[in-house]
Structures are given as structure tokens and as C-alpha cells.
N, C-alpha and C positions, 0 to 999 in steps of 0.2 A: 142143825140147819134141815132145810126142809128137800125131800127126795123126788126127783123128776120121773126116775124109771129105774129100770136096769137091764143088764145084759149078759147074758150066759156065754162063757168064750166056748169057739169052734173047737179050740185046740183040747182034746182029750187030756192031754199031761197039765194042761194050766185048769181044765175043769175039776180034777182033782184037789186042787189048793181052794179053786175059789168056784162054787156052782153060780154065785150070780153076783156081778159086780154094782152095786148103785151107785147111780149117776145123779151128783147135785145139778141144781138148776145151773147153775154158773157154767158147768160141764157140758151142758146138753146143747144141741143144735139150737140155734133161733129160727123163725121163718125166715129171715134174711140170708141166714147161713144155706140154708136148704135151698132157696131160690139161687144163689152165687152157683153153689154144686151144680144143678142143675141147667141154668145157663150156660156157666161158661167151663165148667169140668166135663160134664156129662152130655153136653150139647143136646139137651130135651127141647121139644116143642114148645111153643110158647101156652098151647093147649094144657099140655102138662105142669107147664109151672104154674099157671091160674089155677088148676084144679088142686095143686098141693097147697095154694095159698089159702083156697075154701076149705079145705081139711084142716088146717091151721087154725082159722077164724071159727070154725065151728067146735073144735076141740077146745080151744080157749074160753069160748062163752058155754060150755057144756060141762066143763071140769068142775069134780069139786074141789076144794083145798087138798094140795097134796099134804101127806104125813110130815110129822115133823118128829124128829130124831132126838128133841128135849126131852 
């Protein structure tokens, strides 16, 4: 499959086992997920939500094809 990115665990014990965990696109946040989190959970301003949408739009148009694990 394709890789979306990775995260490094904050917990030092978990970090000893797995330095990086790769996130497949199906497990990543979508722009819609981010919008819902910012608006409904974090109750952020409409300006911040619009700015995040612009970041996603720029990211999606400037992104090279993700690496493949195949």
C-alpha cells in the first residue's frame, strides 16, 4: 500500500519498541475530519478552519506521489 506519513510515539517505553509508525492513507485524517475536529471538538474560529482547508488544498496540489510499499 501507499504511505501517508508517520509519527513517533511520545511515550519513551513505546518509543523503544517502535521509533516510527507509518500511517496508511486509509488511517490518516481527511480534510473533512480536520474540519470537524477544529469546529466541533476544539471549537476553533472559522478563520482557523479556513486556513487549515487552504493548507490541505496546497498540500494536495503540491504533493508528489506517496511512496509505495510494494
